[in-house]
C-alpha positions in Angstrom: 0.0 0.0 0.0 1.1 3.6 -0.5 3.0 4.9 2.5 0.3 7.6 2.9 -2.4 5.0 3.7 -1.8 1.8 5.5 -4.1 -1.0 6.6 -4.0 -4.0 8.9 -6.4 -6.9 9.2 -7.5 -7.9 12.7 -9.5 -11.0 11.9 -12.8 -9.5 10.5 -11.8 -5.9 11.2 -9.8 -3.6 8.9 -7.8 -0.9 10.6 -7.0 1.9 8.1 -4.4 4.5 9.1 -3.8 7.8 7.3 -0.1 8.6 7.6 0.9 11.9 6.0 2.9 13.9 8.5 2.6 16.6 9.7 -1.2 16.9 9.6 -2.4 13.8 7.8 -3.9 16.1 5.1 -5.4 14.6 2.0 -4.6 15.5 -1.6 -6.3 14.0 -4.6 -3.8 11.1 -4.9 -4.3 10.1 -1.3 -8.1 10.4 -1.6 -8.0 7.9 -4.6 -5.9 5.5 -2.5 -8.4 5.7 0.4 -11.2 5.1 -2.0 -9.5 1.9 -3.2 -9.0 0.7 0.4 -12.6 1.3 1.3 -13.8 -0.5 -1.8 -11.5 -3.4 -1.0 -13.1 -3.4 2.5 -16.6 -3.3 0.9 -16.0 -6.2 -1.4 -14.2 -8.6 0.9 -16.8 -10.9 2.4 -14.5 -11.8 5.2 -14.3 -8.2 6.5 -17.2 -6.9 8.7 -16.1 -3.6 10.2 -13.5 -0.9 9.4 -11.8 1.5 11.7 -10.2 4.7 10.2 -7.7 6.7 12.2 -4.7 9.0 11.7 -1.0 8.5 12.6 0.6 10.5 15.4 -1.0 12.1 18.4 -1.9 15.6 17.1 -4.0 15.2 13.9 -6.7 12.7 12.9 -6.8 14.5 9.6 -6.1 18.0 8.6 -8.5 17.9 5.7 -7.7 19.0 2.2 -4.0 19.4 1.6 -3.5 23.1 1.2 0.0 22.6 -0.1 -1.4 20.7 -3.0 -4.0 23.5 -3.5 -1.2 26.1 -3.6 0.5 24.0 -6.2 -2.6 24.0 -8.4 -4.9 21.2 -7.2 -8.4 22.5 -7.8 -11.0 22.6 -5.0 -13.3 20.5 -7.2 -10.5 18.1 -8.3 -11.4 14.4 -9.0 -11.0 12.8 -5.5 -11.8 9.4 -6.8 -14.2 6.6 -5.9 -16.2 7.4 -2.8 -15.6 11.1 -3.1 -13.2 13.0 -0.8 -11.2 10.7 1.5 -12.8 7.7 -0.3 -15.8 7.6 2.1 -17.8 10.8 2.1 -19.8 9.7 -1.0 -19.4 5.9 -1.0 -23.2 5.3 -1.0 -23.1 1.5 -1.5 -21.0 0.7 1.5 -23.3 -1.3 3.8 -20.7 -2.3 6.4 -20.0 -0.3 9.6 -17.1 2.2 9.8 -15.8 3.6 13.0 -13.7 6.8 13.0 -11.1 6.7 15.7 -10.3 10.4 16.0 -6.9 10.8 17.6 -6.5 14.5 17.5 -7.6 17.4 15.4 -10.3 16.7 12.8 -10.1 19.7 10.6 -12.3 20.6 7.5 -12.3 17.5 5.3 -10.9 15.5 8.2 -14.1 16.3 10.2 -16.1 15.5 7.1 -14.4 12.1 6.9 -15.3 11.4 10.6 -18.9 12.5 9.9 -19.1 10.0 7.0 -18.4 7.1 9.5 -21.2 5.4 11.3 -19.7 5.8 14.7 -17.0 8.0 16.3 -14.7 7.3 19.2 -12.3 10.1 20.0 -9.3 10.7 22.2 -9.8 13.2 25.0 -7.6 15.8 23.2 -9.6 15.7 19.9 -11.3 18.8 18.5 -13.6 19.2 15.5 -13.9 22.2 13.2 -14.6 23.3 9.7 -12.7 26.5 8.9 -13.5 26.6 5.2 -15.6 29.8 5.3 -12.6 31.6 6.6 -10.6 30.4 3.6 -13.2 31.5 1.0 -14.7 28.1 0.4 -17.3 25.8 2.1 -17.1 22.3 3.5 -18.9 20.7 0.6 -17.6 17.1 1.1 -20.3 16.6 3.6 -19.9 19.2 6.3 -22.5 21.6 5.1 -24.9 18.7 4.5 -24.2 16.4 7.4 -23.5 18.8 10.3 -27.1 20.3 10.3 -28.4 16.7 10.4 -26.2 15.6 13.2 -26.3 18.8 15.4 -29.0 21.3 16.3 -29.2 23.7 13.4 -28.0 26.7 15.3 -25.0 24.9 16.6 -24.1 23.6 13.1 -24.6 27.0 11.5 -22.3 28.6 14.2 -19.5 26.0 13.4 -20.0 26.4 9.6 -20.0 30.2 9.6 -17.2 30.9 12.2 -15.0 27.8 12.0 -15.1 27.5 15.8 -13.7 24.4 17.5 -15.9 21.8 19.2 -14.3 19.8 22.1 -14.8 16.2 22.7 -17.1 16.9 25.7 -19.3 19.2 23.6 -19.4 16.6 20.8 -20.4 13.9 23.2 -23.1 16.2 24.7 -24.7 16.6 21.3 -24.3 12.9 20.4 -21.8 13.6 17.6 -19.2 11.4 19.4 -20.2 8.1 20.9 -17.2 7.4 23.1 -14.0 9.0 24.3 -10.9 7.7 26.0 -7.2 8.5 26.6 -5.2 8.6 23.4 -3.0 5.6 24.4 -6.1 3.4 24.5 -7.9 4.8 21.5 -7.0 2.1 18.9 -7.5 -0.8 21.3 -10.9 0.6 22.4 -11.9 1.1 18.7 -10.9 -2.4 17.8 -12.7 -3.9 20.7 -15.8 -2.0 19.7 -15.4 -3.2 16.1 -15.1 -6.8 17.2 -18.2 -6.4 19.3 -20.1 -5.1 16.3 -18.7 -7.9 14.1 -20.5 -10.5 16.3 -23.8 -9.3 14.8 -25.1 -10.8 11.6 -23.5 -9.2 8.6 -26.7 -9.1 6.6 -28.4 -7.4 9.6 -25.7 -4.7 9.7 -26.1 -4.1 6.0 -29.9 -3.9 6.4 -29.6 -1.4 9.2 -27.3 0.9 7.3 -29.5 0.6 4.2 -32.8 1.3 5.9 -31.4 4.2 7.9 -29.7 5.8 4.9 -32.9 5.4 2.7 -35.4 6.6 5.3 -33.7 9.1 7.6 -35.1 12.2 5.9 -38.7 10.7 5.7 -41.6 11.1 8.1 -42.3 7.9 10.1 -45.2 6.7 8.0 -43.3 7.2 4.7 -40.3 5.4 6.2 -42.4 2.4 7.1 -43.9 2.3 3.6 -40.5 2.5 2.0 -39.1 -0.2 4.2 -42.0 -2.6 3.5 -42.2 -1.8 -0.2 -39.3 -4.1 -1.2 -37.1 -1.4 -2.7 -34.4 -1.7 0.0 -32.7 -4.8 -1.3 -30.4 -5.5 1.7 -33.4 -5.5 4.0 -35.2 -8.1 1.8 -32.0 -10.1 1.6 -31.7 -10.2 5.3 -35.4 -11.3 5.8 -35.0 -14.2 3.4 -31.5 -15.3 4.6 -30.3 -18.4 6.2 -28.8 -16.2 8.9 -32.2 -15.0 9.9 -33.1 -18.6 10.7 -29.7 -19.3 12.3 -30.0 -16.5 14.8 -33.3 -17.8 16.3 -32.1 -21.4 16.2 -28.9 -20.6 17.9 -30.8 -18.7 20.6 -33.1 -21.6 21.3 -30.1 -24.0 21.4 -28.2 -21.7 23.7 -25.1 -21.5 21.5 -23.3 -18.7 19.5 -24.7 -18.2 16.0 -22.6 -19.2 13.0 -23.2 -16.5 10.4 -22.8 -17.3 6.7 -23.7 -13.9 5.3 -26.4 -15.5 3.2 
């Protein structure tokens, strides 16, 4: 793998590390590589959960590489499959992703964390989108996802001023699920990932698909959509061998043996 992006396999969990000192910033080339890694994760039936983190103890990800921008990389450059950082627009990824935020999540780095399903952060982590102070906007998800994840007034404040949000504030608003000392961050993230991986893979895919498809709908419309048959991972789960295996294993008082079919 390119030195800027490394990954390790921990049984059914893929640990992806962004390694671009000093700030783990992402240029178009690195974004393409991340996209390839996330697609590899998506397509490998033996992998259940991914954890994305940054190297070092100061930056999770500094966002778009402004050095590359100063050298001519366009703000609307081709960032490859999955959009910026390989994840922000990877709409067909039905496996869980955990962001293990080990420091500053800046601009596109914050947007990368927002594209994950769950966030665990070190106690020194901070989150901010300074794009408006640079003459642009956080259009790799920040301006779209933040108002859905935070109270609108809080999101607008962050978007318009670029102010920093601490871990405690992020936990208060439910943006961050868990926090811990930095030295324990990766082990805690991997433990969490392995816990999730014990659930049926088709159930996890169905959950992500149903939530993604219905989150902007009113409740009645969401029910109609879910029951309509148009959410294929949900139908696949209902008709699966794993759906039968789960109840059988429970009645026989043994761990289930998931086949993913």
